[in-house]
C-alpha positions as CSV (number, residue, x, y, z in Angstrom):
1,X,0.0,0.0,0.0
2,X,2.9,2.4,0.8
3,X,4.2,2.1,-2.8
4,X,0.8,3.3,-4.1
5,X,0.5,6.2,-1.7
6,X,4.1,7.5,-2.3
7,X,3.4,8.2,-5.9
8,X,0.8,10.7,-6.9
9,X,0.1,9.0,-10.2
10,X,-0.4,5.6,-8.6
11,X,-2.6,7.2,-5.9
12,X,-4.9,8.8,-8.5
13,X,-5.0,5.6,-10.5
14,X,-5.9,3.7,-7.3
15,X,-8.8,6.1,-6.8
16,X,-10.1,5.3,-10.2
17,X,-9.7,1.6,-9.6
18,X,-11.5,1.9,-6.3
19,X,-14.3,3.8,-8.0
20,X,-14.6,1.0,-10.7
21,X,-14.8,-1.6,-8.0
22,X,-17.5,0.3,-6.1
23,X,-19.5,0.7,-9.3
24,X,-19.1,-3.0,-10.2
25,X,-20.1,-4.1,-6.7
26,X,-22.9,-1.7,-5.9
27,X,-23.8,0.2,-9.0
28,X,-24.9,-2.5,-11.4
29,X,-22.4,-1.9,-14.2
30,X,-20.5,0.7,-16.2
31,X,-23.1,0.8,-19.1
32,X,-25.7,2.4,-16.8
33,X,-23.5,5.5,-16.4
34,X,-24.9,8.2,-18.6
35,X,-22.7,10.6,-20.5
36,X,-24.1,13.8,-19.0
37,X,-23.5,12.3,-15.5
38,X,-19.9,11.4,-16.3
39,X,-19.2,15.0,-17.5
40,X,-21.0,16.4,-14.4
41,X,-18.8,14.2,-12.2
42,X,-15.7,15.4,-14.1
43,X,-16.9,19.0,-13.8
44,X,-17.3,18.7,-10.0
45,X,-13.8,17.0,-9.7
46,X,-12.1,19.7,-11.7
47,X,-14.1,22.4,-9.9
48,X,-13.0,21.1,-6.5
49,X,-9.4,21.3,-7.6
50,X,-9.8,24.8,-9.0
51,X,-11.6,26.3,-6.1
52,X,-9.5,24.3,-3.6
53,X,-6.4,25.8,-5.1
54,X,-7.9,29.3,-5.2
55,X,-8.7,29.0,-1.5
56,X,-5.3,27.5,-0.8
57,X,-3.6,30.5,-2.3
58,X,-5.9,33.0,-0.5
59,X,-6.3,31.3,2.9
60,X,-2.9,29.6,3.2
61,X,-0.1,30.7,0.9
62,X,-0.7,34.5,0.7
63,X,-1.2,35.0,4.4
64,X,1.8,32.7,5.2
65,X,4.3,34.4,3.0
66,X,5.2,37.3,5.4
67,X,5.9,34.7,8.1
68,X,8.4,32.7,5.9
69,X,12.1,33.6,6.3
70,X,13.5,35.3,3.2
71,X,16.0,32.4,2.7
72,X,13.1,29.9,2.4
73,X,10.9,32.0,0.1
74,X,12.6,30.8,-3.1
75,X,11.3,27.3,-2.5
76,X,7.7,28.7,-2.6
77,X,8.4,30.9,-5.6
78,X,10.5,28.5,-7.7
79,X,8.9,25.1,-6.9
80,X,5.5,25.2,-5.1
81,X,3.8,28.2,-6.6
82,X,4.6,27.4,-10.3
83,X,3.3,23.8,-9.8
84,X,0.2,24.9,-7.9
85,X,-0.5,27.5,-10.6
86,X,-0.2,24.9,-13.4
87,X,-2.9,22.7,-11.7
88,X,-4.9,25.9,-10.9
89,X,-4.9,27.1,-14.5
90,X,-5.8,23.7,-16.0
91,X,-8.4,22.9,-13.4
92,X,-10.1,26.2,-14.3
93,X,-10.0,25.4,-18.0
94,X,-11.3,21.8,-17.5
95,X,-14.0,23.0,-15.1
96,X,-15.3,25.4,-17.7
97,X,-15.1,23.0,-20.6
98,X,-16.8,20.1,-18.7
99,X,-19.5,22.6,-17.4
100,X,-20.2,23.7,-20.9
101,X,-20.4,20.1,-22.1
102,X,-22.9,19.3,-19.2
103,X,-25.1,22.2,-20.1
104,X,-25.0,21.3,-23.8
105,X,-25.7,17.6,-23.2
106,X,-28.6,18.5,-20.9
107,X,-30.0,21.0,-23.4
108,X,-29.9,24.2,-21.3
109,X,-26.8,25.9,-22.6
110,X,-28.6,28.6,-24.5
111,X,-31.2,29.2,-21.8
112,X,-28.5,29.4,-19.1
113,X,-26.3,31.9,-21.0
114,X,-29.3,34.1,-21.8
115,X,-30.4,33.8,-18.1
116,X,-33.8,32.4,-19.0
117,X,-36.0,30.7,-16.3
118,X,-35.7,28.1,-15.0
119,X,-31.9,28.1,-15.7
120,X,-31.2,31.6,-14.4
121,X,-29.3,30.5,-11.3
122,X,-26.9,28.2,-13.2
123,X,-26.6,30.8,-15.9
124,X,-25.5,33.5,-13.4
125,X,-23.1,30.9,-12.0
126,X,-21.7,30.1,-15.4
127,X,-21.1,33.8,-16.2
128,X,-19.3,34.3,-13.0
129,X,-17.2,31.2,-13.5
130,X,-16.3,32.5,-17.0
131,X,-15.1,35.8,-15.6
132,X,-13.1,33.9,-13.0
133,X,-11.5,31.6,-15.6
134,X,-10.7,34.7,-17.7
135,X,-9.0,36.2,-14.6
136,X,-7.0,33.0,-14.1
137,X,-5.6,32.8,-17.6
138,X,-5.4,36.4,-18.7
139,X,-4.7,38.4,-15.5
140,X,-3.4,36.1,-12.7
141,X,-1.1,33.9,-14.7
142,X,0.7,36.6,-16.8
143,X,1.2,38.6,-13.6
144,X,2.4,35.6,-11.6
145,X,4.9,34.8,-14.3
146,X,6.5,38.2,-13.8
147,X,6.1,38.0,-10.0
148,X,7.7,34.6,-9.7
149,X,10.6,35.5,-12.1
150,X,9.5,33.0,-14.8
151,X,9.5,36.1,-17.1
152,X,12.4,38.5,-16.2
153,X,11.3,42.0,-15.4
154,X,12.5,44.9,-13.2
155,X,11.9,44.8,-9.5
156,X,9.1,47.5,-9.6
157,X,7.2,45.6,-12.3
158,X,7.7,42.4,-10.4
159,X,6.2,43.9,-7.2
160,X,3.3,45.5,-9.2
161,X,2.6,42.2,-10.9
162,X,2.5,40.4,-7.6
163,X,0.0,42.9,-6.3
164,X,-2.3,42.7,-9.4
165,X,-2.2,38.8,-9.3
166,X,-3.0,38.8,-5.6
167,X,-5.9,41.3,-5.9
168,X,-7.3,39.4,-8.9
169,X,-7.1,36.2,-6.9
170,X,-8.9,37.9,-4.1
171,X,-11.6,39.0,-6.5
172,X,-12.0,35.4,-7.7
173,X,-12.3,34.4,-4.0
174,X,-15.2,36.9,-3.7
175,X,-16.8,35.6,-6.9
176,X,-16.4,32.0,-5.9
177,X,-18.9,32.4,-3.0
178,X,-21.9,33.4,-5.1
179,X,-20.8,31.2,-8.0
180,X,-20.8,28.1,-5.8
181,X,-24.2,29.1,-4.3
182,X,-25.7,29.6,-7.7
183,X,-24.4,26.3,-9.0
184,X,-25.9,24.5,-6.0
185,X,-29.2,26.5,-6.0
186,X,-30.0,25.4,-9.6
187,X,-30.5,21.8,-8.7
188,X,-31.4,22.1,-5.1
189,X,-33.7,25.1,-4.9
190,X,-35.6,25.3,-8.1
191,X,-37.9,28.2,-7.0
192,X,-35.1,30.8,-6.7
193,X,-34.3,33.1,-9.6
194,X,-37.3,31.8,-11.5
195,X,-40.1,34.3,-10.6
196,X,-38.1,37.4,-11.6
197,X,-38.6,38.1,-15.3
C-alpha cells in the first residue's frame, strides 16, 4: 500500500480503480452511467481542484508568505507556486469545458447563457465562472509569471505584478462564493431566480 501512496500517479490511479470496484459491486455496471452524469462528475472534480487551489492561495499561501524567512521563500516561488499555478490554470480550464459540455448535453446551454427561467441560477453561476476563468488565464497567470521570475522584469514591475495577481485572486475568491451558491441553487432550490422576469 505504501508504494501506491508514495506516488501521486499511482494514488490517483488507485482512486479510479476503487471507483470502478464500487460501481461494479454496488452500482450495477458501467453501461448504466450516462454521458451527462460522467461529465457532471468530471466538472465537479475539476471544480473542487480549481476552487480548492484558489482558496489554498488565499487562505494559506498569501497570508503565510510574510511569516516565511527570506531564505526559504525561493522554495515557494520557484517550486511550489509554479506547480500549484499549473494545476490551478488547467483545473479552471477543464472545469469550464466540462461545465459547458454538461449544459449542452442536458439541453440548457442557451437558456443558461441568456439567463432564462428556469436556468437563471446556473446561468449566473456560469457567467461568474467564465469571468473567474478569464481572470486566471489572462490576469493572474501573466502577472504571476512576472512576480515569480518566470519572465524577467524589473523589481518594480515584479512587485506591481505580484499585487495585481493577488488582488485578482482575491476578486476570484469573492466571486467563488456566489458562484458556488448559484451552481448548487440550480439543482437544489428550483424556485429561486425563476419568478423574476
